[in-house]
N, C-alpha and C positions, 0 to 999 in steps of 0.2 A: 504494500500500500504506500501511497505517497505521503510525505510529511507536509503537504500543502495546507495552508491556513484554511479555516472554515469560513472565513469572511469573503464570500464570493461576490463579485460584481454582478448584480442581477440585471444589468442593462442587456436587452435582447437585441441581437443583430439579425435582422431579417434580410435575407438575400433576395433581391428582386430579380426575378427570372426574366432575362431579356432574350432568351433563345427560342421562344415559341415558334417563330417563323421558320426555324430550322428543323422542327420536329418531323415534317413529312419526309425530307430527304434522309434523315437519320433512320426513320422507321423502314424506309425502303432498303437501306443497308442491312438493318437488323433482320428483316424478312428474308433477304437473300442468304445471309449467314445461317439462319436457322434451317432454311430449305436445304442448303448444301450439307449441313450437319446431319439432317434426317436421312438424306440420300446415302451418305457414307455409312450411317448406322445400320440402315437396312441391308447393306452389302455384307455385313458381318454375320454370316450364316452359321459359323462353327460355334457350337455350344461348348463351353468349358466345363469339365466335370468337377465334382467335389474335390477330387484329389489334385487336379491341375490348377484350379483357381480358388474355389470358395474357401477351402481350409488352408491350402498351402501358400497362397500369395496374398497375405492380409493387406499389403500396402499397394496392390496393383490398381492404379487409376489410369484407365486407357483414354487417350485423347480422342474426342468425339468429333472428328472432322473440322469444319471451318467455324466452329462455335466461337463467338467472341463475347467477352463480358459486356453487359449493357453500360453505355456511357452515362455520365451525369447529365440528365436533361434539366434538372432543377435542383435547388438546394433549399430545403425548408428548415434546416436545423438552426437552433438558436445557440449562441455561444457567448462567453464572457471571458475576458482576460483576468488574471489573478495576480495582483501585486502581492509580494510576500512569499511566493512560492520559492522553494530552494532551487527550482529549475530556472528561475528567471535570470540568474547570473550566467547560465550556460549559453553557449552560442546556439543560434537558431539553425546554423548550418550543420547538418549531421553527416555530410559526405566524408568528413575526416574522423568520425567517431570510430574508436577501436572497439569492436563488439566484444572482445575478450574481457573488457572492463565490466561488462554486464554480469559476468559469471563470478560468483563468490568463490574465492580460492580455497576456502576451508570446507566447502561442501559440494561444490560443483552444481550449484543451482542459481536461478535468476529470480529477481523480484521485479514485477512489472510496474515500475514507478511512474510511468506516464499515464496510468489509469488509476483513478480514485473512486472506490465504490462505497465510501463511508455513508453516503446518503441514498444508497440503493433501496433501502426499506421504504424510503419516501418517493421512490420512482425516479430518482435523479442519479446520473452518473457523470463524472468529469473526466476529461481526457485532454492530453496535451497534443493538439493538432497544429501542424505547421508552425510550431514554436510557441503557441499561445494556449493557455488553459481555456477550455470551453465546457459549457454545461449542456447536457442533453437530457431530454425526457425519455425514459424508457417506455415503450409501448407494448401492448399485447397483440400478438398475431391474431387476426380476425378469423371467424369461422370459415370463411372462404378459403383461406390458406390452409388451416388445420385440417379441414375435411378433405381437401385435395391431397395433402401430404400423406395422411393416414390411408386414404383409399388407394393411392398409388403403391404404398408400401405393402398393403395387403394383397394387391394384384400381383406384385413382384414375388411375394412368398408363394402364391399359388403356382406361378410359372416355375419356380424352383422345384416344387414337388413334381410337376409334370415332366420336366426336363431332367431331373436327377442332378441338378446343379444350377449354376448361374449362366444365364444368357448374357453375353457381353453387351447386348443392346440395352439391358436394364441398368447399365451404368448411368444412363440418362434418367431423369425423373427426380423424385423428391429426396433421394439419399445423397447424391453427389452434386455439390455446387461448385461452380467456377468462382473462386474467391479472388477479387482484385484488391491489391494494396499498393501503396507507394510511400516514398519519403524516407526510406532507410539508407544506411551507408551502402555505397555501391561496391559490392564485393568483386564483381567481374564484368561490369557493364557500365556504359556511359549514362544509363538511365536507371531509375529505381522502380519504375512501374512494373508490376508483376501480376500474373494470374496463375492459379494452381487449383487443381481439382481436390476437393476435400470431402470425405465422407462425413456427414453430420446428421444430427437428429435431435429429438426432443429430450429434455431432462424432466424428471418428475418433480413435483412440488417439494420444497425443502423439508417439510415435515414428514414426507414419505420416503425420502431418498435413501436413507441408511437401511431401512427395512427392505426396500425394493432391491437394493444392491445385494443384500444377503440372500434373498430369494433367487435372484438371477444366478449367483455363484453356486448355490446349492443345487439348483436345477441343472446347471451345466455339468457338474460333477456326477449327478445321478444319471443323467442321460448318457454321458460318455462311459460310465461304468456298465450300465445295463445294455448298451449297444456295442460293446467292444467287438472289433473285427467285423462289424456290420455297418458300413457307411450309410447305406440306404435307410436303415432303421434310425441311425443317429440324425440324419437329415430330416426325416419325417417328424421326429420328436421335437427337434429344435424349431422347426417351422411352425408346428402347432403351438408351442409355447409363445413364440413371437406374435403369431396371429392373435392369440388371446390377449397378449400384452398391449397391442395396438388397438384393440377393440373398444377401449374405454378412454375417450379423449379427455375426460375430466381430470385424470391423474397428472396431466402434463402442464408444466409451467410455460405459458405462452410468451413470456418475455425474453426467451433465449433459445438458441440452438447451441449444441456442443459438438466438439470434434477433438481429435488427437493431433498434436504436433509431433509427428513420429520421428523426424530425422534430425532436428536441431540438437546440437551438443556443443560443449566447449571447443571441440576440435573442428566442428563444421556447423555453420549457421545457414539455414535455408533463406532464400529471398523473402519468403513470407515472414519468417521469424524476424529478420532484420527490419522489415517495414513495420511490423506490428509493435516491436519494442520501441522504435523511435517515433512512430506516427500511427497511433492505434485507431485507425478508421478503416472500414472494409465494406465492399459490396459483394454480395453472394448471389449469383444468378443461377437458376435451375433450368436446364435444357429440357423443356417440356411444353405442352400446350394444355392449359394456359401457362404463361411464362412469368414466374414471380421473381422479383429481385428484393432481397433483404439488404438494408444498410444498417451497420451495427458497429458498436465499439467492442473490439475483440480484447479479451483479458486472458493473458497467459498465466497458467497456474502450474508451477513446478512441484512435483511431489516431495522433493527434498527440502523445500523451503520451510524452515522452522517457524516462520511467522504467519503461516496460513491459519485462517479461522477454521472452526469445526465444520462449518458449512462448505468451505472451499475444499477441505480434505474429503468430505463426503462426495462432492462433485467430481473430484479426481477418481475416486474409487468407483463411482457409478458409471462414468463415461468409459473407463477401461473395462468394466464388467460387461457392458453392452457390446462393445467392440469384440472382446475376447470370446463372447458366447458363440459367435459364428466363426471368427477368424483365428482364434487362439492368440496367445500373446503372453507377455510378462506381467501385465496387470498393474504397472506402476510407471506410466509414461506421462509426459507433459500434456496438459489439456488446454484447449482454447474455448472460452465461453464467449459466444457472440451475443452481446446485450443489444437487443433489437431497438432501433430508434426510428426507423422508417420502413415502409413496405410499398413497393410499386408493382403494378401490373404492366409488364412489358410485352404482353401478347401482341403479335403483329397484326392488328386489325383496327378498323376505324373507331371502335368503341374504347379501346384501351390506350394504345400508343404511349406507353410510359407514364400512365396516370398514377399519381400517388393515391393509395387506397387506405393507408393507415400511418 
């Protein structure tokens, strides 16, 4: 957590959108990109079996054609600078930042000091964006998004049963988002802008998260014990559990999505990690029809950080448990919590056209 003062400047900066006349041309580009992506996706006829992909390649995110992250058509966020922050004395130029300085030498962990969640219970989150502290109101994802996301997940589980594994075309949809970030130190490029596909999903409400995690881990161990040497039986049992899990939308916290940051370490920092640490703002676009785009403040939680709250530790355990239920894993990896601040409908038609819906 940041040591930033609690005396926030409440002046709201309203960005006036002067780009409406460019919407039509941008939407034509978006439509073409998605058409190309869907054509490429349909050409992938080979189904990957449980052994080849589902269980054995937990971090495989296949590029889906000419998909591009949706551009910023408008900016409705409110922000405020904060005098007194201990970051105010730091340079706004992050290109020369040494990422190794983010890692604590005595424990090999990071603290995400450019995100402040101390007012999250009041629906407010602060983040240091482009060198200045800004205040964002956290929103709940509406029924339209939640119903779509859960429906697509349930359909995907049904196809897994029919095919005996995962169809690579199902990498599109509500599970994998193309996450766009910018503003971090440039590791090996002249620009910081980056997109990466991230598997993400819902977290349950804080009051249920510890018990839900326990149930997921116990069920995984039971299924794997009872179906030893029978991959088909294991697949059927795990799919049934997940189908039941996603059938009750009321258990999920609509203010966030969660994911794992699998590859960042003291020896290697991913582009996403660099950008989020220095400039924690992100756009997550889902390749589907309808086409939703979440804009969020990403918060990185490292499991070795001794300063984590009980709730943050529970979030790490839960996110790892859900991932490892299907993909297997070590169960103790860095987590990214996407605190949702805006939602757009980028579906390429005359009714939507990048309209903000939450």
